[in-house]
Each structure stands twice: as C-alpha cells, then as structure tokens.
VOBA-1610 file (N, C-alpha, C; in pm, whole numbers, padded with zeros to 5 digits, always signed):
BEGIN
Met+13478+10446+03027Met+13620+10572+03087Met+13633+10497+03184Val+13783+10470+03205Val+13872+10419+03295Val+13914+10523+03410Phe+13899+10459+03529Phe+13954+10586+03631Phe+14091+10519+03693Ala+14172+10598+03750Ala+14314+10525+03767Ala+14325+10634+03931Gln+14354+10544+04013Gln+14373+10599+04156Gln+14503+10631+04154Thr+14540+10759+04234Thr+14677+10848+04239Thr+14687+10900+04364Ser+14771+10905+04427Ser+14851+10986+04512Ser+14799+11111+04511Pro+14753+11236+04587Pro+14711+11133+04745Pro+14595+11070+04706Pro+14533+11024+04854Pro+14412+10900+04859Pro+14282+10980+04842Asn+14233+10898+04791Asn+14069+10994+04764Asn+14022+11059+04654Val+14148+11053+04563Val+14175+11172+04383Val+14185+11049+04309Ile+14051+11055+04207Ile+14063+10953+04130Ile+14072+11032+03974Thr+14226+11013+03913Thr+14231+11063+03753Thr+14180+10973+03629Thr+14115+11045+03561Thr+14070+11002+03425Thr+14137+11082+03300Arg+14138+11063+03212Arg+14161+11143+03042Arg+13990+11200+02976Leu+14021+11315+02945Leu+13883+11330+02862Leu+13954+11480+02803Thr+13855+11470+02670Thr+13895+11627+02615Thr+13823+11719+02699Leu+13869+11830+02658Leu+13778+11915+02761Leu+13684+11949+02684Asp+13599+11955+02544Asp+13450+11954+02533Asp+13360+11839+02668Glu+13416+11737+02647Glu+13382+11605+02710Glu+13394+11646+02866Tyr+13484+11697+02912Tyr+13499+11770+03071Tyr+13357+11863+03158Arg+13361+11942+03000Arg+13266+12073+03044Arg+13127+12003+03049Ala+13120+11902+02954Ala+12962+11866+02895Ala+12911+11783+03066Met+13040+11688+03106Met+13050+11585+03261Met+12968+11702+03359Glu+13046+11812+03356Glu+13047+11917+03475Glu+12904+11938+03487Glu+12844+11956+03370Glu+12699+11993+03371Glu+12607+11948+03434Thr+12668+11792+03438Thr+12546+11709+03507Thr+12546+11640+03601Asn+12670+11646+03615Asn+12718+11565+03735Asn+12753+11585+03883Pro+12694+11537+04005Pro+12680+11596+04074Pro+12837+11601+04187Glu+12934+11511+04109Glu+13049+11528+04217Glu+13175+11709+04114Arg+13260+11748+04200Arg+13318+11810+04137Arg+13458+11762+04106His+13508+11806+03951His+13638+11754+03921His+13715+11854+03844Glu+13828+11882+03857Glu+13932+11941+03816Glu+13970+11925+03684Tyr+14016+11991+03558Tyr+14087+11969+03516Tyr+14191+11995+03441Arg+14300+11945+03424Arg+14448+11977+03431Arg+14485+11900+03309Asn+14505+12001+03171Asn+14568+11965+03106Asn+14552+11856+03007Gly+14350+11797+03005Gly+14323+11687+02982Gly+14289+11556+03046Glu+14399+11584+03188Glu+14325+11521+03306Glu+14207+11539+03368Ile+14159+11454+03416Ile+14029+11497+03514Ile+14083+11415+03648Ile+14023+11507+03741Ile+14027+11482+03908Ile+13927+11483+03961Thr+13900+11311+04010Thr+13764+11365+04095Thr+13818+11369+04257Met+13760+11537+04294Met+13801+11574+04404Met+13704+11518+04534Ser+13756+11448+04604Ser+13696+11384+04731Ser+13618+11489+04805Gly+13489+11468+04893Gly+13422+11562+04948Gly+13474+11593+05054Gly+13367+11725+05081Gly+13479+11780+05207Gly+13395+11721+05342Ser+13461+11765+05451Ser+13417+11736+05567Ser+13276+11864+05651Glu+13247+11833+05748Glu+13155+11940+05816Glu+13208+12040+05844Ser+13319+12037+05895Ser+13387+12185+05976Ser+13427+12262+05836His+13527+12173+05730His+13546+12247+05572His+13476+12304+05527Ser+13302+12241+05518Ser+13171+12370+05484Ser+13127+12482+05557Ala+13160+12411+05704Ala+13123+12547+05806Ala+13185+12620+05833Ile+13335+12620+05756Ile+13428+12728+05759Ile+13420+12806+05648Ala+13427+12716+05534Ala+13348+12794+05410Ala+13289+12902+05379Ser+13138+12822+05477Ser+13054+12915+05462Ser+13030+13073+05581Asn+13089+12992+05691Asn+13170+13159+05723Asn+13206+13255+05699Phe+13294+13206+05620Phe+13397+13311+05565Phe+13323+13401+05437Leu+13215+13302+05397Leu+13174+13351+05257Leu+13089+13457+05330Ile+12954+13426+05394Ile+12891+13506+05477Ile+12908+13613+05550Tyr+13056+13612+05611Tyr+13092+13746+05671Tyr+13162+13833+05566Leu+13246+13793+05503Leu+13295+13844+05392Leu+13163+13910+05336Gly+13031+13836+05294Gly+12973+13931+05201Gly+12881+14006+05253Phe+12877+14013+05398Phe+12783+14108+05464Phe+12921+14257+05451Leu+13052+14225+05429Leu+13118+14347+05479Leu+13132+14420+05295Leu+13101+14342+05182Leu+13128+14402+05078Leu+13013+14407+05046Arg+12903+14370+05082Arg+12714+14400+05065Arg+12748+14551+04997Asp+12797+14658+04977Asp+12763+14782+04890Asp+12838+14815+04802Thr+12967+14717+04785Thr+13069+14764+04655Thr+13053+14696+04562Asp+13165+14675+04469Asp+13175+14652+04351Asp+13209+14503+04340Phe+13293+14472+04473Phe+13333+14349+04463Phe+13234+14206+04454Arg+13250+14117+04411Arg+13161+13988+04398Arg+13195+13873+04403Leu+13146+13789+04538Leu+13202+13695+04598Leu+13098+13510+04535Tyr+13207+13441+04491Tyr+13161+13329+04444Tyr+13164+13194+04542Asn+13124+13111+04539Asn+13113+12971+04651Asn+13191+12878+04554Ser+13178+12751+04572Ser+13286+12681+04454Ser+13216+12598+04347Asp+13076+12640+04341Asp+12990+12624+04218Asp+12990+12666+04093Leu+13153+12777+04109Leu+13195+12802+03962Leu+13364+12782+03948Arg+13410+12737+03870Arg+13509+12706+03858Arg+13639+12832+03801Val+13766+12804+03831Val+13848+12956+03784Val+13896+12911+03676Trp+13910+12935+03571Trp+13951+12858+03468Trp+14143+12948+03412Ile+14254+12890+03424Ile+14378+12957+03431Ile+14444+12868+03293Pro+14410+12979+03228Pro+14484+12929+03095Pro+14594+12906+03056Glu+14724+12943+03144Glu+14835+12910+03075Glu+14874+12794+03108Tyr+14755+12727+03207Tyr+14784+12592+03234Tyr+14723+12485+03172Gln+14605+12555+03100Gln+14502+12477+03052Gln+14394+12408+03153Cys+14363+12478+03289Cys+14324+12394+03422Cys+14204+12462+03447Gly+14102+12422+03496Gly+13972+12437+03530Gly+13953+12367+03695Thr+13953+12436+03794Thr+13930+12401+03924Thr+13839+12504+04028Tyr+13826+12443+04098Tyr+13685+12525+04220Tyr+13768+12576+04345Thr+13741+12697+04356Thr+13809+12730+04478Thr+13683+12733+04583Asp+13740+12684+04715Asp+13637+12738+04797Asp+13546+12843+04824Leu+13613+12987+04811Leu+13583+13082+04788Leu+13650+13205+04709Met+13627+13321+04586Met+13678+13384+04508Met+13608+13523+04497Val+13705+13628+04535Val+13642+13737+04495Val+13695+13799+04412Val+13579+13863+04304Val+13607+13939+04189Val+13581+14118+04179Asn+13652+14156+04141Asn+13644+14319+04144Asn+13571+14377+04041Gly+13431+14403+04070Gly+13382+14416+03943Gly+13319+14343+03860Glu+13261+14346+03731Glu+13248+14240+03668Glu+13287+14131+03644Pro+13232+13996+03652Pro+13296+13867+03573Pro+13377+13857+03448Glu+13483+13840+03442Glu+13549+13765+03304Glu+13534+13637+03316Phe+13412+13599+03180Phe+13431+13430+03181Phe+13486+13401+03054Asn+13532+13268+03041Asn+13592+13173+02927Asn+13529+13183+02837Gly+13523+13319+02690Gly+13451+13278+02624Gly+13317+13261+02614Asn+13248+13231+02567Asn+13086+13218+02599Asn+13053+13143+02718Arg+13112+13072+02783Arg+13092+13021+02879Arg+13043+13115+02999Asn+12973+13024+03109Asn+12890+13119+03239Asn+12947+13056+03356Asp+13002+12935+03350Asp+13095+12845+03461Asp+13230+12886+03488Glu+13292+12935+03415Glu+13414+12940+03465Glu+13496+13093+03395Ile+13538+13127+03542Ile+13626+13290+03620Ile+13731+13277+03536Leu+13787+13410+03446Leu+13934+13442+03428Leu+13957+13528+03524Asn+13894+13597+03598Asn+13957+13732+03704Asn+13943+13726+03830Pro+13949+13600+03935Pro+13950+13628+04040Pro+14060+13680+04094Met+14061+13762+04217Met+14136+13873+04302Met+14198+13812+04401Leu+14094+13738+04450Leu+14123+13684+04608Leu+14062+13534+04612Ile+14123+13435+04642Ile+14087+13322+04692Ile+14107+13265+04819Val+14010+13195+04844Val+14031+13111+04940Val+14060+12956+04933Glu+14096+12878+05012Glu+14098+12736+05077Glu+14081+12739+05203Val+14004+12616+05200Val+13989+12544+05321Val+14033+12439+05293Leu+14189+12414+05401Leu+14271+12283+05343Leu+14195+12173+05418Ser+14235+12052+05292Ser+14233+11894+05362Ser+14350+11815+05359Pro+14311+11719+05430Pro+14413+11631+05402Pro+14471+11574+05306Ser+14339+11555+05160Ser+14358+11525+05084Ser+14448+11641+04951Thr+14412+11773+04991Thr+14442+11863+04873Thr+14516+11927+04961Glu+14569+11967+05072Glu+14666+12042+05117Glu+14801+12082+05049Ala+14877+11973+04992Ala+14977+11993+04941Ala+14976+12061+04831Tyr+14856+12030+04780Tyr+14817+12084+04629Tyr+14805+12210+04627Asp+14749+12253+04718Asp+14674+12384+04700Asp+14786+12481+04774Arg+14860+12407+04832Arg+15005+12498+04872Arg+15119+12504+04782Gly+15120+12404+04692Gly+15198+12402+04589Gly+15140+12430+04419Asp+15166+12364+04365Asp+15094+12353+04205Asp+15005+12416+04191Lys+14893+12447+04300Lys+14741+12520+04241Lys+14795+12620+04296Phe+14872+12673+04395Phe+14920+12843+04426Phe+14976+12872+04293Arg+15062+12774+04213Arg+15167+12840+04141Arg+15103+12862+04008Lys+14975+12765+03939Lys+14870+12778+03880Lys+14785+12949+03916Tyr+14773+12951+03973Tyr+14668+13054+04026Tyr+14761+13216+03986Arg+14909+13195+04057Arg+14978+13295+04010Arg+14972+13353+03887Ser+14963+13280+03769Ser+14957+13302+03630Ser+14855+13403+03613Ile+14734+13414+03697Ile+14610+13507+03635Ile+14686+13628+03706Ala+14672+13725+03616Ala+14692+13868+03610Ala+14597+13911+03729Ser+14492+13903+03722Ser+14382+14020+03829Ser+14407+13935+03989Phe+14523+13809+03977Phe+14489+13726+04116Phe+14632+13811+04220Cys+14525+13866+04354Cys+14686+13936+04410Cys+14698+13889+04596Glu+14579+13773+04598Glu+14521+13750+04762Glu+14501+13597+04745Tyr+14561+13521+04834Tyr+14550+13385+04873Tyr+14566+13370+05020Val+14401+13283+05053Val+14423+13248+05202Val+14423+13108+05216Leu+14470+13062+05310Leu+14454+12891+05335Leu+14448+12899+05494Val+14305+12828+05464Val+14263+12803+05609Val+14236+12659+05634Ser+14323+12646+05781Ser+14334+12510+05880Ser+14234+12500+05941Gln+14152+12342+05896Gln+14036+12342+05969Gln+14011+12263+06083Thr+14178+12183+06124Thr+14215+12154+06216Thr+14217+12236+06352Glu+14282+12362+06335Glu+14332+12409+06422Glu+14294+12591+06429Pro+14281+12703+06481Pro+14274+12854+06423Pro+14362+12854+06387Tyr+14430+12864+06234Tyr+14558+12886+06200Tyr+14540+12893+06053Ile+14552+13017+06021Ile+14517+13050+05854Ile+14658+13091+05823Glu+14700+13085+05667Glu+14818+13191+05607Glu+14762+13253+05499Gln+14851+13353+05486Gln+14777+13430+05356Gln+14922+13465+05300Tyr+14918+13491+05159Tyr+14988+13578+05100Tyr+14926+13685+04998His+15032+13811+04997His+14941+13875+04907His+15072+13957+04863Asn+15015+13988+04719Asn+15122+14039+04613Asn+15124+14186+04625Leu+15252+14254+04671Leu+15333+14349+04699Leu+15332+14427+04605Asp+15338+14350+04460Asp+15364+14457+04365Asp+15268+14416+04218Arg+15145+14455+04167Arg+15081+14421+04103Arg+15124+14380+03966Asn+15222+14431+03949Asn+15299+14485+03808Asn+15400+14329+03765Ser+15462+14219+03899Ser+15546+14160+03936Ser+15498+14064+04026Asn+15487+13890+03964Asn+15451+13794+04017Asn+15524+13747+04145Asp+15632+13798+04177Asp+15713+13761+04229Asp+15779+13829+04375Arg+15674+13887+04408Arg+15689+13933+04564Arg+15552+13892+04662Trp+15577+13803+04682Trp+15429+13786+04783Trp+15465+13804+04898Leu+15356+13860+04974Leu+15447+13849+05116Leu+15318+13740+05224Trp+15381+13644+05290Trp+15362+13595+05325Trp+15315+13601+05496Gln+15211+13570+05564Gln+15172+13604+05700Gln+15096+13490+05756Val+15068+13492+05914Val+15054+13368+05970Val+14956+13431+06089His+14848+13364+06096His+14734+13444+06208His+14733+13272+06301Ser+14710+13256+06368Ser+14698+13174+06460Ser+14655+13158+06579His+14591+13255+06613His+14488+13335+06759His+14364+13371+06725Leu+14277+13339+06784Leu+14116+13341+06802Leu+14091+13466+06790Glu+14155+13562+06864Glu+14183+13717+06920Glu+14185+13779+06767Arg+14260+13716+06674Arg+14337+13814+06611Arg+14225+13807+06490Thr+14247+13923+06418Thr+14196+13930+06305Thr+14285+13930+06169Ile+14256+13956+06077Ile+14307+13908+05940Ile+14265+13991+05858Met+14347+14120+05817Met+14334+14220+05686Met+14340+14171+05534Leu+14214+14138+05484Leu+14239+14109+05343Leu+14259+14233+05307His+14411+14303+05235His+14450+14368+05140His+14404+14441+04997Ser+14371+14325+04941Ser+14310+14370+04809Ser+14173+14417+04842Leu+14100+14376+04890Leu+13955+14408+04981Leu+13981+14520+05083Asn+14086+14598+05146Asn+14049+14666+05255Asn+13981+14627+05387Val+13923+14512+05427Val+13865+14483+05506Val+13933+14397+05576Glu+13868+14336+05730Glu+13931+14288+05823Glu+13837+14205+05856Ile+13865+14059+05927Ile+13814+13936+05934Ile+13816+13895+06097Pro+13793+13939+06187Pro+13807+13826+06309Pro+13809+13668+06251Leu+13921+13625+06337Leu+13884+13500+06325Leu+13802+13411+06386Thr+13718+13483+06511Thr+13611+13394+06558Thr+13521+13435+06485Glu+13479+13478+06367Glu+13364+13472+06265Glu+13431+13381+06177Ile+13562+13388+06126Ile+13589+13245+06034Ile+13572+13118+06126Tyr+13590+13090+06223Tyr+13557+13005+06312Tyr+13434+12932+06388Arg+13388+13062+06357Arg+13215+13011+06444Arg+13189+12886+06448Arg+13178+12853+06539Arg+13095+12765+06592Arg+13180+12593+06567Ile+13296+12626+06511Ile+13383+12519+06497Ile+13506+12469+06631Asn+13456+12344+06686Asn+13527+12287+06768Asn+13640+12210+06693Phe+13755+12243+06796Phe+13877+12183+06793Phe+13912+12082+06902
//
C-alpha cells in the first residue's frame, strides 16, 4: 500500500476500494476518511480537542437523556451517498432511530446535528468541503464548529428544511453566553463546553 503526503500537513492519502477501506477501519486503531476511493489518514487530536468534545457530549447527553434524540461520538462514521464519502464527526445527534447504510452498523445516514472541534490540520476542510458534503444529507440541519484555542463557536442552522440554501450563521464568543441548539431546542452554556479548558 502506497501512502502519499498531501496538504494540509499530517494528512496522508492512499487509494483503496470501498470494501478494502471498510475492512481496514474495522481493525485499524487510526481513523481514516473515505473520499470516493481516496483514503485520508487523519491526524490525532490534542488534549483540548478531546476534552471539549467530551464536555459537549456529556452535557448534551444529560439534557437529552429522556428524549428520542441519540448522541454518537467519533466512533461511528457518517456516510454521505452523494459524494461517496465516509467521515467521522466529533459529535452527531440523530432524531429517533439511526438509519444505517445497508447492512452496516458503523455508517449512519441521518445525522441532524453535527459538532466539529476545529484543529489546525482540518479547520479549512471542516468549514468548506466537509460542510458542503454534509449539506447533501436530507436530515442534516445544524452545524457547530468549536474553536479549541479560544472561546469561539460558529453555528449554522438551516432555516428551511425543504431547501438547502438558507443557512443562518451565528457566532458565540463570550464564555458568559449560551448557545441555543435550534434542532434540539436546548441551550448549552459556553462555560460547560469549555469546562477546565485553559486558554
């Protein structure tokens, strides 16, 4: 297997068939994204990245514990059929039962909320092509990008579930603020997302 270094730094690519990729992901401790035949080896996250994602998951999980919403961490892939792309989110929420890709139990088709904690090596992709791919998913209606270097969160919410071109952008940049997750109808204080994070 030949790997090639690409931009950004610390991201390695190779090509495999979809079946080869899925078999590799079942046993490989590293995470890889599948982009229409191209395999991207993702670099590891920082302590802050992991803590922020965990804070978000724990607090949101508590708020949603008696609802039909289901939360998933980065162990499950989102499969994006239009782009033949399998990727990992830091956190995703599904309304009701998860829809899986065929007979697989590791590729979800119906996330409604996706949270990504930004890293230097993936920030441009998370904001650009990855967001464009996510928007092709019919159930997807809210996207949250969380900085790990300062208290700063960008939120995108689809104002029209029948259309994919009316997204509202909001910025939350003060720790005393809360963020309203419109798709879930819950609020989370930024102090909970950034609990024990030192800037």
